[in-house]
C-alpha positions as CSV (number, residue, x, y, z in Angstrom):
1,M,84.8,33.3,-17.9
2,E,82.8,30.8,-15.9
3,L,80.1,32.2,-13.7
4,K,81.5,30.7,-10.6
5,N,84.8,32.5,-11.0
6,A,83.0,35.7,-12.0
7,L,81.0,35.6,-8.8
8,K,84.1,35.1,-6.8
9,K,85.9,37.9,-8.5
10,A,82.9,40.2,-7.9
11,N,82.8,39.1,-4.3
12,M,79.2,38.2,-4.7
13,T,77.1,35.2,-3.6
14,Q,74.6,33.4,-5.8
15,K,71.9,34.7,-3.5
16,E,73.0,38.3,-4.0
17,L,73.2,37.9,-7.8
18,A,69.7,36.4,-7.8
19,E,68.4,39.3,-5.8
20,K,70.1,41.9,-8.0
21,T,69.0,40.3,-11.3
22,G,65.5,39.3,-10.2
23,L,66.3,35.7,-11.1
24,S,65.6,32.8,-8.8
25,I,68.4,31.3,-6.7
26,Y,67.6,28.0,-8.3
27,S,68.3,29.4,-11.8
28,I,71.6,31.0,-10.7
29,S,72.7,27.8,-9.1
30,A,71.8,25.8,-12.3
31,Y,73.8,28.3,-14.4
32,V,76.8,28.1,-12.0
33,R,76.8,24.3,-12.1
34,G,76.3,24.2,-15.9
35,L,73.0,22.4,-15.7
36,R,71.3,25.2,-17.7
37,K,72.4,27.9,-20.0
38,P,70.9,31.4,-19.6
39,K,69.0,33.1,-22.4
40,V,70.6,36.1,-24.0
41,E,68.5,38.5,-22.0
42,T,69.4,36.7,-18.8
43,K,73.1,36.8,-19.7
44,A,72.8,40.5,-20.1
45,K,71.4,40.9,-16.6
46,I,74.1,38.7,-15.1
47,Y,76.9,40.5,-17.0
48,K,75.6,43.9,-15.9
49,E,75.5,43.0,-12.2
50,L,78.9,41.3,-12.3
51,N,80.3,44.3,-14.3
52,I,81.5,42.0,-17.1
53,D,81.8,43.2,-20.7
54,A,79.8,40.8,-22.9
55,K,82.4,40.9,-25.7
56,D,85.0,39.4,-23.2
57,I,82.6,36.5,-22.4
58,D,82.0,35.9,-26.1
59,L,85.8,35.4,-26.6
60,F,85.8,32.6,-24.0
61,Q,82.8,31.0,-25.7
62,Q,84.4,31.2,-29.1
63,A,87.6,29.6,-27.7
64,E,85.7,26.8,-26.1
65,V,84.3,25.8,-29.5
66,I,87.7,24.7,-30.8
67,F,88.6,22.5,-27.9
68,G,88.4,19.2,-29.8
69,S,91.2,20.3,-32.2
70,G,93.9,19.5,-29.6
71,I,95.3,23.1,-30.0
72,P,95.9,24.9,-26.7
73,V,93.7,28.0,-26.6
74,Y,94.5,31.2,-24.9
75,V,92.3,34.2,-24.5
76,V,93.3,37.7,-23.5
77,Y,91.1,39.3,-20.9
78,K,91.8,42.7,-19.5
79,G,95.5,42.4,-20.5
80,K,96.1,38.9,-19.0
81,Y,96.4,35.6,-20.9
82,Y,94.1,32.8,-19.8
83,K,94.4,29.2,-21.0
84,V,91.0,27.8,-21.8
85,V,90.9,24.3,-20.3
86,N,88.4,21.5,-20.5
87,D,87.3,20.3,-17.0
88,D,85.7,17.1,-18.3
């Protein structure tokens, strides 16, 4: 799940997430825009505040790895199917 969608689903702003995690608003903004990737410890803080199970995020990351194969990829998250699409 992309961070922007996770924030929206949690009804939380980037500023609120920054305050709750102790991260800077600039870092959160960079993660949302895909300019930077958070370290594992940082991901854990973000997942905790957004109430996201890390194993669910890992499923999306694994699916994204096989994009180049031309095979449509679907991930099940909380009982719903999501097609992983490339925004490039």
